[in-house]
TORGUDO-340740 format. One record per residue: residue number from 1; residue in one letter; x, y, z of N, C-alpha, C in turn. Coordinates in Angstrom, 3 decimals. Layout:
BEGIN
  nr rest      n_X      n_Y      n_Z     ca_X     ca_Y     ca_Z      c_X      c_Y      c_Z
 NUM    A        X        Y        Z        X        Y        Z        X        Y        Z
...
END
This chain:
BEGIN
  nr rest      n_X      n_Y      n_Z     ca_X     ca_Y     ca_Z      c_X      c_Y      c_Z
   1    X    6.763  -17.225   -7.382    5.496  -17.774   -6.900    4.336  -17.074   -7.582
   2    X    3.422  -17.839   -8.126    2.199  -17.293   -8.700    1.063  -17.626   -7.757
   3    X    0.364  -16.600   -7.325   -0.700  -16.797   -6.342   -1.952  -17.360   -6.987
   4    X   -2.501  -18.390   -6.371   -3.799  -18.933   -6.747   -4.600  -19.118   -5.473
   5    X   -5.712  -18.410   -5.366   -6.518  -18.479   -4.154   -7.127  -19.854   -3.981
   6    X   -7.009  -20.362   -2.766   -7.629  -21.648   -2.463   -9.140  -21.519   -2.402
   7    X   -9.619  -20.300   -2.211  -11.055  -20.072   -2.072  -11.637  -19.251   -3.220
   8    X  -10.883  -19.149   -4.315  -11.335  -18.388   -5.481  -11.676  -16.946   -5.128
   9    X  -10.877  -16.351   -4.273  -11.096  -14.968   -3.876  -10.332  -14.024   -4.804
  10    X  -10.894  -12.845   -5.005  -10.248  -11.836   -5.837   -9.413  -10.918   -4.953
  11    X   -8.146  -10.782   -5.323   -7.196   -9.999   -4.534   -6.585   -8.911   -5.413
  12    X   -6.463   -7.711   -4.863   -5.814   -6.616   -5.580   -4.777   -5.948   -4.695
  13    X   -3.692   -5.521   -5.325   -2.682   -4.711   -4.655   -2.760   -3.316   -5.258
  14    X   -2.963   -2.324   -4.405   -3.167   -0.950   -4.850   -2.001   -0.089   -4.386
  15    X   -1.300    0.518   -5.323   -0.219    1.426   -4.984   -0.699    2.858   -5.037
  16    X   -0.431    3.619   -3.978   -0.846    5.020   -3.910    0.397    5.899   -3.812
  17    X    0.561    6.827   -4.760    1.750    7.662   -4.776    2.926    6.956   -5.432
  18    X    4.058    7.646   -5.513    5.207    7.120   -6.236    5.747    5.811   -5.709
  19    X    6.021    5.727   -4.412    6.586    4.504   -3.837    5.613    3.341   -3.948
  20    X    4.348    3.594   -3.677    3.341    2.539   -3.791    3.221    2.016   -5.206
  21    X    3.271    2.924   -6.174    3.189    2.509   -7.577    4.410    1.694   -7.989
  22    X    5.577    2.014   -7.415    6.781    1.229   -7.706    6.629   -0.209   -7.225
  23    X    6.059   -0.388   -6.056    5.837   -1.737   -5.526    4.844   -2.491   -6.404
  24    X    3.761   -1.834   -6.758    2.750   -2.460   -7.615    3.362   -2.878   -8.947
  25    X    4.246   -2.055   -9.481    4.896   -2.374  -10.755    5.661   -3.685  -10.677
  26    X    6.317   -3.936   -9.542    7.058   -5.183   -9.379    6.125   -6.388   -9.394
  27    X    5.003   -6.285   -8.717    4.030   -7.377   -8.732    3.489   -7.594  -10.145
  28    X    3.224   -6.521  -10.848    2.695   -6.625  -12.211    3.709   -7.312  -13.126
  29    X    4.964   -6.900  -13.044    5.995   -7.449  -13.919    6.268   -8.921  -13.629
  30    X    6.112   -9.313  -12.374    6.356  -10.708  -12.003    5.153  -11.602  -12.266
  31    X    4.052  -11.013  -12.744    2.834  -11.774  -13.054    2.467  -12.685  -11.882
  32    X    2.316  -12.057  -10.741    2.119  -12.783   -9.490    0.765  -13.471   -9.399
  33    X   -0.207  -12.976  -10.131   -1.513  -13.629  -10.106   -2.576  -12.861   -9.359
  34    X   -2.240  -11.638   -8.921   -3.243  -10.763   -8.311   -3.390   -9.535   -9.199
  35    X   -4.512   -8.852   -9.076   -4.716   -7.639   -9.856   -3.917   -6.486   -9.252
  36    X   -3.523   -5.556  -10.104   -2.719   -4.423   -9.657   -3.371   -3.121  -10.098
  37    X   -3.389   -2.158   -9.178   -3.977   -0.847   -9.446   -2.995    0.222   -8.971
  38    X   -2.692    1.183   -9.827   -1.788    2.277   -9.482   -2.572    3.584   -9.440
  39    X   -2.382    4.353   -8.365   -3.071    5.632   -8.186   -2.029    6.708   -7.904
  40    X   -2.064    7.797   -8.686   -1.063    8.846   -8.472   -1.555   10.189   -8.997
  41    X   -0.983   11.260   -8.438   -1.238   12.613   -8.940   -0.161   13.038   -9.925
  42    X    0.937   12.306   -9.941    2.080   12.606  -10.808    1.881   11.889  -12.143
  43    X    1.628   12.656  -13.196    1.317   12.066  -14.501    2.468   11.224  -15.024
  44    X    3.688   11.753  -14.966    4.843   11.014  -15.478    5.102    9.764  -14.647
  45    X    4.963    9.897  -13.326    5.164    8.743  -12.459    4.157    7.649  -12.729
  46    X    2.925    8.036  -12.968    1.882    7.050  -13.257    2.118    6.403  -14.610
  47    X    2.563    7.195  -15.572    2.852    6.651  -16.905    3.976    5.620  -16.837
  48    X    4.963    5.872  -15.981    6.100    4.954  -15.858    5.747    3.687  -15.097
  49    X    4.683    3.726  -14.323    4.284    2.558  -13.527    3.687    1.472  -14.410
  50    X    3.807    0.240  -13.952    3.192   -0.903  -14.636    2.095   -1.453  -13.741
  51    X    0.882   -1.489  -14.263   -0.251   -1.974  -13.472   -1.395   -2.334  -14.401
  52    X   -2.263   -3.211  -13.914   -3.417   -3.598  -14.713   -4.386   -2.460  -14.914
  53    X   -4.444   -1.563  -13.928   -5.312   -0.393  -14.015   -4.605    0.794  -13.386
  54    X   -4.743    1.962  -14.016   -4.142    3.180  -13.495   -5.223    4.241  -13.295
  55    X   -5.122    4.956  -12.173   -6.070    6.025  -11.881   -5.277    7.314  -11.662
  56    X   -5.463    8.234  -12.577   -4.770    9.521  -12.534   -5.674   10.510  -11.818
  57    X   -5.320   10.870  -10.591   -6.217   11.706   -9.788   -5.794   13.178   -9.800
  58    X   -6.780   14.018   -9.884   -6.623   15.474   -9.784   -5.878   16.115  -10.947
  59    X   -6.024   15.560  -12.127   -5.381   16.178  -13.285   -5.922   17.577  -13.535
  60    X   -7.184   17.807  -13.153   -7.795   19.113  -13.378   -7.187   20.180  -12.476
  61    X   -6.689   19.780  -11.319   -6.176   20.734  -10.331   -4.659   20.852  -10.388
  62    X   -3.978   19.720  -10.463   -2.521   19.707  -10.346   -1.800   19.632  -11.684
  63    X   -2.529   19.335  -12.742   -1.955   19.279  -14.089   -0.780   18.304  -14.186
  64    X   -0.885   17.209  -13.440    0.090   16.130  -13.555    1.387   16.330  -12.822
  65    X    1.483   17.352  -11.980    2.759   17.674  -11.345    2.900   17.124   -9.932
  66    X    1.970   16.302   -9.487    2.050   15.759   -8.143    1.412   16.675   -7.123
  67    X    1.459   16.251   -5.857    0.767   16.984   -4.787    1.676   17.957   -4.047
  68    X    2.887   18.187   -4.566    3.816   19.157   -3.977    4.135   18.853   -2.509
  69    X    4.036   17.604   -2.128    4.331   17.226   -0.752    3.275   17.628    0.253
  70    X    2.140   18.104   -0.220    1.070   18.571    0.664    0.045   17.461    0.869
  71    X   -0.054   16.965    2.089   -0.953   15.836    2.349   -2.420   16.204    2.152
  72    X   -2.783   17.430    2.460   -4.179   17.833    2.281   -4.553   17.857    0.806
  73    X   -3.592   18.213   -0.047   -3.849   18.169   -1.489   -4.033   16.725   -1.931
  74    X   -3.174   15.831   -1.424   -3.315   14.416   -1.759   -4.664   13.870   -1.353
  75    X   -5.109   14.228   -0.157   -6.426   13.781    0.317   -7.537   14.348   -0.556
  76    X   -7.458   15.644   -0.856   -8.490   16.285   -1.670   -8.595   15.624   -3.039
  77    X   -7.447   15.305   -3.630   -7.447   14.669   -4.952   -8.145   13.313   -4.908
  78    X   -7.861   12.543   -3.867   -8.521   11.238   -3.731  -10.014   11.418   -3.498
  79    X  -10.378   12.411   -2.700  -11.799   12.674   -2.449  -12.532   13.024   -3.743
  80    X  -11.897   13.828   -4.585  -12.521   14.234   -5.844  -12.787   13.025   -6.740
  81    X  -11.880   12.063   -6.703  -11.987   10.887   -7.578  -12.507    9.658   -6.833
  82    X  -13.203    9.876   -5.720  -13.610    8.761   -4.866  -14.480    7.750   -5.594
  83    X  -15.371    8.195   -6.451  -16.245    7.245   -7.147  -15.453    6.389   -8.127
  84    X  -14.483    6.981   -8.788  -13.627    6.222   -9.702  -12.808    5.186   -8.935
  85    X  -12.337    5.572   -7.759  -11.571    4.645   -6.925  -12.458    3.508   -6.439
  86    X  -13.652    3.843   -5.970  -14.584    2.807   -5.512  -14.904    1.822   -6.636
  87    X  -15.132    2.346   -7.822  -15.462    1.480   -8.957  -14.309    0.531   -9.270
  88    X  -13.078    1.037   -9.194  -11.907    0.200   -9.474  -11.755   -0.919   -8.451
  89    X  -12.195   -0.673   -7.220  -12.054   -1.661   -6.148  -13.238   -2.614   -6.056
  90    X  -14.297   -2.301   -6.745  -15.521   -3.095   -6.651  -15.291   -4.551   -7.059
  91    X  -15.808   -5.464   -6.262  -15.747   -6.883   -6.599  -14.599   -7.643   -5.972
  92    X  -13.683   -6.949   -5.306  -12.554   -7.640   -4.682  -12.916   -8.124   -3.282
  93    X  -12.292   -9.219   -2.893  -12.474   -9.760   -1.544  -11.412   -9.240   -0.585
  94    X  -10.204   -9.071   -1.103   -9.076   -8.605   -0.291   -8.310   -7.547   -1.074
  95    X   -7.945   -6.462   -0.389   -7.165   -5.397   -1.013   -5.992   -5.034   -0.105
  96    X   -4.814   -4.918   -0.703   -3.632   -4.414   -0.011   -3.332   -3.022   -0.558
  97    X   -3.323   -2.024    0.311   -3.013   -0.655   -0.097   -1.584   -0.346    0.344
  98    X   -0.713   -0.067   -0.632    0.707    0.150   -0.359    1.070    1.592   -0.703
  99    X    1.776    2.257    0.205    2.152    3.646   -0.063    3.406    4.027    0.704
 100    X    4.147    4.970    0.142    5.255    5.578    0.854    4.752    6.811    1.582
 101    X    5.177    6.995    2.828    4.710    8.134    3.611    5.755    9.248    3.641
 102    X    5.269   10.461    3.865    6.150   11.618    3.925    5.903   12.610    2.812
 103    X    5.296   12.138    1.711    4.937   13.013    0.607    3.457   13.342    0.640
 104    X    2.982   13.998   -0.405    1.594   14.436   -0.420    0.595   13.378   -0.803
 105    X    0.864   12.652   -1.893   -0.132   11.713   -2.404   -0.233   10.462   -1.545
 106    X    0.891    9.801   -1.307    0.854    8.576   -0.513    0.298    8.802    0.877
 107    X    0.736    9.879    1.515    0.305   10.152    2.889   -1.141   10.616    2.951
 108    X   -1.510   11.519    2.050   -2.842   12.106    2.111   -3.943   11.265    1.520
 109    X   -3.643   10.555    0.432   -4.689    9.820   -0.285   -4.937    8.422    0.262
 110    X   -3.957    7.836    0.930   -4.089    6.444    1.373   -5.299    6.191    2.270
 111    X   -5.560    7.000    3.303   -6.753    6.731    4.122   -8.050    6.777    3.324
 112    X   -8.106    7.639    2.315   -9.306    7.734    1.474   -9.493    6.451    0.674
 113    X   -8.395    5.930    0.119   -8.462    4.684   -0.653   -8.869    3.524    0.250
 114    X   -8.310    3.479    1.450   -8.663    2.425    2.408  -10.157    2.447    2.702
 115    X  -10.682    3.623    2.983  -12.104    3.727    3.317  -12.988    3.423    2.117
 116    X  -12.494    3.695    0.914  -13.251    3.343   -0.291  -13.403    1.832   -0.406
 117    X  -12.348    1.103   -0.021  -12.420   -0.363   -0.028  -13.315   -0.869    1.095
 118    X  -13.125   -0.337    2.280  -13.895   -0.802    3.434  -15.391   -0.538    3.277
 119    X  -15.740    0.527    2.566  -17.161    0.843    2.372  -17.874   -0.228    1.561
 120    X  -17.078   -1.094    0.898  -17.636   -2.185    0.103  -17.405   -3.538    0.779
 121    X  -17.119   -3.479    2.082  -16.901   -4.696    2.879  -15.746   -5.543    2.356
 122    X  -14.724   -4.882    1.866  -13.521   -5.563    1.399  -12.521   -5.641    2.556
 123    X  -11.975   -6.832    2.802  -10.938   -6.973    3.818   -9.709   -6.204    3.341
 124    X   -9.298   -5.199    4.096   -8.284   -4.263    3.619   -7.066   -4.231    4.532
 125    X   -5.902   -4.460    3.925   -4.624   -4.338    4.615   -3.932   -3.069    4.117
 126    X   -3.171   -2.422    4.977   -2.379   -1.259    4.573   -0.915   -1.517    4.888
 127    X   -0.053   -1.218    3.929    1.389   -1.340    4.125    2.008    0.008    3.784
 128    X    2.564    0.665    4.791    3.154    1.989    4.614    4.671    1.899    4.704
 129    X    5.358    2.704    3.907    6.818    2.718    3.892    7.291    4.013    4.548
 130    X    8.044    3.872    5.629    8.525    5.039    6.383    9.776    5.630    5.728
 131    X    9.890    6.954    5.664   11.086    7.570    5.070   12.337    7.270    5.896
 132    X   13.496    7.481    5.280   14.757    7.366    6.006   14.894    8.529    6.997
 133    X   15.650    8.309    8.070   15.760    9.326    9.128   16.315   10.642    8.595
 134    X   17.160   10.567    7.553   17.795   11.782    7.041   16.868   12.603    6.143
 135    X   15.646   12.124    5.951   14.711   12.864    5.108   13.966   13.955    5.868
 136    X   14.382   14.208    7.101   13.938   15.379    7.838   12.446   15.484    8.057
 137    X   11.856   16.552    7.518   10.441   16.839    7.755    9.522   15.716    7.291
 138    X    9.959   14.949    6.308    9.119   13.866    5.792    8.845   12.817    6.872
 139    X    9.790   12.650    7.803    9.611   11.657    8.867    8.450   12.054    9.775
 140    X    8.391   13.325   10.133    7.296   13.804   10.982    5.960   13.712   10.256
 141    X    5.968   14.049    8.970    4.743   13.943    8.166    4.286   12.491    8.101
 142    X    5.257   11.584    7.939    4.938   10.155    7.860    4.331    9.651    9.162
 143    X    4.881   10.093   10.280    4.371    9.654   11.581    2.910   10.056   11.750
 144    X    2.598   11.293   11.417    1.212   11.760   11.523    0.320   11.022   10.530
 145    X    0.839   10.818    9.315    0.061   10.114    8.299   -0.238    8.679    8.687
 146    X    0.748    8.015    9.305    0.530    6.628    9.704   -0.510    6.532   10.807
 147    X   -0.537    7.519   11.685   -1.565    7.540   12.733   -2.958    7.586   12.116
 148    X   -3.103    8.349   11.046   -4.399    8.445   10.371   -4.745    7.136    9.663
 149    X   -3.742    6.471    9.126   -3.974    5.173    8.481   -4.406    4.141    9.512
 150    X   -3.698    4.092   10.640   -4.048    3.138   11.691   -5.446    3.395   12.247
 151    X   -5.859    4.649   12.228   -7.180    4.996   12.757   -8.304    4.401   11.919
 152    X   -8.034    4.184   10.625   -9.084    3.641    9.748   -8.824    2.193    9.349
 153    X   -7.593    1.708    9.585   -7.247    0.349    9.145   -6.478   -0.394   10.240
 154    X   -7.166   -1.235   11.003   -6.487   -2.004   12.055   -5.381   -2.906   11.519
 155    X   -5.533   -3.390   10.299   -4.547   -4.305    9.720   -3.521   -3.510    8.916
 156    X   -2.860   -2.586    9.611   -1.843   -1.743    8.979   -0.475   -2.050    9.560
 157    X    0.538   -1.992    8.707    1.922   -2.171    9.134    2.775   -1.116    8.444
 158    X    3.940   -0.837    9.012    4.836    0.148    8.412    6.229   -0.435    8.224
 159    X    6.739   -0.340    7.014    8.084   -0.795    6.694    9.086    0.252    7.173
 160    X   10.089   -0.190    7.919   11.108    0.717    8.453   12.331    0.697    7.539
 161    X   12.470    1.700    6.678   13.606    1.760    5.764   14.942    1.742    6.506
 162    X   15.015    2.474    7.618   16.280    2.544    8.359   16.703    1.177    8.886
 163    X   15.739    0.377    9.314   16.052   -0.960    9.817   16.607   -1.835    8.703
 164    X   16.056   -1.660    7.503   16.536   -2.449    6.368   17.975   -2.083    6.038
 165    X   18.262   -0.786    5.954   19.612   -0.333    5.623   20.617   -0.798    6.677
 166    X   20.218   -0.772    7.943   21.134   -1.168    9.017   21.522   -2.636    8.928
 167    X   20.715   -3.433    8.279   20.991   -4.866    8.156   21.636   -5.224    6.816
 168    X   21.885   -4.209    5.990   22.476   -4.453    4.677   23.812   -3.727    4.567
 169    X   24.780   -4.175    5.334   26.098   -3.541    5.329   26.737   -3.631    3.946
 170    X   27.377   -2.522    3.534   28.121   -2.466    2.267   27.227   -2.685    1.049
 171    X   25.950   -2.438    1.192   25.042   -2.565    0.059   24.636   -1.183   -0.440
 172    X   24.159   -1.128   -1.670   23.756    0.142   -2.263   22.312    0.475   -1.897
 173    X   21.912    1.714   -2.205   20.524    2.102   -1.976   19.589    1.278   -2.854
 174    X   20.035    0.932   -4.052   19.211    0.073   -4.907   18.956   -1.268   -4.230
 175    X   19.993   -1.790   -3.557   19.818   -3.040   -2.813   18.789   -2.863   -1.699
 176    X   18.845   -1.704   -1.045   17.902   -1.432    0.045   16.475   -1.380   -0.476
 177    X   16.279   -0.688   -1.603   14.934   -0.596   -2.164   14.439   -1.962   -2.631
 178    X   15.345   -2.776   -3.153   14.960   -4.133   -3.555   14.535   -4.949   -2.343
 179    X   15.239   -4.745   -1.225   14.887   -5.463    0.002   13.537   -4.998    0.536
 180    X   13.246   -3.707    0.387   11.924   -3.198    0.769   10.847   -3.932   -0.016
 181    X   11.051   -4.032   -1.328   10.067   -4.722   -2.165    9.920   -6.183   -1.776
 182    X   11.048   -6.842   -1.470   10.986   -8.249   -1.066   10.246   -8.401    0.259
 183    X   10.487   -7.467    1.176    9.812   -7.521    2.474    8.311   -7.361    2.309
 184    X    7.916   -6.395    1.499    6.489   -6.172    1.254    5.865   -7.389    0.588
 185    X    6.552   -7.931   -0.397    6.019   -9.099   -1.099    5.851  -10.271   -0.136
 186    X    6.854  -10.493    0.728    6.759  -11.590    1.684    5.607  -11.408    2.650
 187    X    5.396  -10.165    3.081    4.301   -9.884    4.010    2.953  -10.113    3.333
 188    X    2.826   -9.658    2.091    1.568   -9.848    1.362    1.300  -11.330    1.129
 189    X    2.323  -12.063    0.721    2.153  -13.502    0.497    1.689  -14.197    1.773
 190    X    2.292  -13.821    2.902    1.932  -14.456    4.170    0.506  -14.108    4.576
 191    X    0.113  -12.859    4.362   -1.257  -12.450    4.702   -2.278  -13.165    3.824
 192    X   -1.953  -13.305    2.535   -2.857  -14.009    1.626   -2.992  -15.467    2.047
 193    X   -1.855  -16.086    2.399   -1.891  -17.477    2.845   -2.731  -17.617    4.101
 194    X   -2.580  -16.665    5.018   -3.376  -16.680    6.244   -4.856  -16.555    5.911
 195    X   -5.170  -15.691    4.959   -6.565  -15.503    4.545   -7.119  -16.790    3.943
 196    X   -6.323  -17.448    3.114   -6.776  -18.683    2.472   -6.988  -19.807    3.477
 197    X   -6.348  -19.696    4.641   -6.545  -20.707    5.679   -7.936  -20.640    6.284
 198    X   -8.627  -19.516    6.072   -9.983  -19.347    6.592  -10.982  -19.800    5.534
 199    X  -11.816  -20.740    5.874  -12.861  -21.173    4.950  -14.117  -20.325    5.072
 200    X  -14.169  -19.519    6.124  -15.330  -18.665    6.372  -15.222  -17.402    5.533
 201    X  -16.269  -17.080    4.792  -16.268  -15.886    3.966  -16.334  -14.610    4.785
 202    X  -16.652  -14.717    6.063  -16.896  -13.525    6.866  -15.704  -13.151    7.741
 203    X  -14.504  -13.319    7.222  -13.316  -12.899    7.948  -13.352  -11.383    8.094
 204    X  -13.026  -10.874    9.279  -13.124   -9.436    9.509  -11.903   -8.926   10.255
 205    X  -11.878   -7.608   10.484  -10.783   -6.984   11.214  -10.732   -7.446   12.652
 206    X  -11.821   -7.963   13.150  -11.877   -8.412   14.537  -11.343   -9.825   14.717
 207    X  -10.952  -10.446   13.610  -10.430  -11.797   13.685   -9.093  -11.770   14.426
 208    X   -9.032  -12.433   15.575   -7.837  -12.372   16.418   -6.620  -12.976   15.733
 209    X   -6.851  -13.974   14.876   -5.732  -14.586   14.182   -5.026  -13.607   13.270
 210    X   -5.800  -12.800   12.539   -5.206  -11.801   11.661   -4.472  -10.740   12.461
 211    X   -5.118  -10.232   13.497   -4.520   -9.155   14.284   -3.201   -9.608   14.893
 212    X   -3.190  -10.815   15.442   -1.979  -11.360   16.035   -0.919  -11.603   14.977
 213    X   -1.345  -12.114   13.816   -0.396  -12.413   12.753    0.311  -11.156   12.261
 214    X   -0.464  -10.098   12.013    0.109   -8.859   11.502    1.140   -8.297   12.472
 215    X    0.918   -8.486   13.774    1.809   -7.922   14.780    3.028   -8.786   15.063
 216    X    2.947  -10.096   14.799    4.016  -10.989   15.256    4.641  -11.841   14.161
 217    X    4.240  -11.657   12.918    4.761  -12.491   11.841    6.286  -12.462   11.802
 218    X    6.937  -13.629   11.679    8.391  -13.663   11.588    8.909  -12.980   10.334
 219    X    8.029  -12.750    9.351    8.437  -12.039    8.149    8.583  -10.543    8.404
 220    X    8.160  -10.088    9.582    8.081   -8.651    9.846    9.337   -8.108   10.518
 221    X   10.502   -8.574   10.121   11.737   -8.103   10.745   11.955   -6.613   10.529
 222    X   11.386   -6.076    9.455   11.563   -4.662    9.150   10.244   -3.902    9.272
 223    X    9.284   -4.478    9.980    7.940   -3.913   10.015    7.550   -3.572   11.442
 224    X    6.876   -2.455   11.601    6.283   -2.116   12.891    4.786   -2.002   12.722
 225    X    4.024   -2.524   13.682    2.567   -2.477   13.590    2.054   -1.145   14.108
END
């Protein structure tokens, strides 16, 4: 499916951190018809990502080695590059911010990216990927990080990796990750379609249709609001 806005709206998918950049790469490779932006502190990870625009944050501090799993470092890096992030988001009508939680960059930088979009009156969705239960401390970090995302973005959802694996008997981890990408893509497509159903340019977070849709969409079998 190639997306074409019924209302000529500009849409971007922004990946933050390694997992988010992986999702963005899939959209870029499939030439889906939306703009793609990858943001990371990991130089090699960002280089490997495929996106229309890449933002390498905190190279002066971390020297391309990532945020070492420290969420405060991830946040600080995004704060340092906030103007570059705002400029990259300028002009869009709708932005989807996708990130994996539990690490430093995705967990720490995502709320900053969300607020950079919202400061420009961009309708902003957040899609967070929860770690597997066996990832230990990352699960607790993800829970706290998601609370911070929800605090700034009412239209946020979280992909439950464990739920996906439980429904994919005898499948490999690669199959599970592919299903994560398919779930995210389906959710984004549905949200875009819902947005296109509105002819009013002033759709907001208070729109009851969006809030209800994000919480009850049949595509959200692996998603928690």
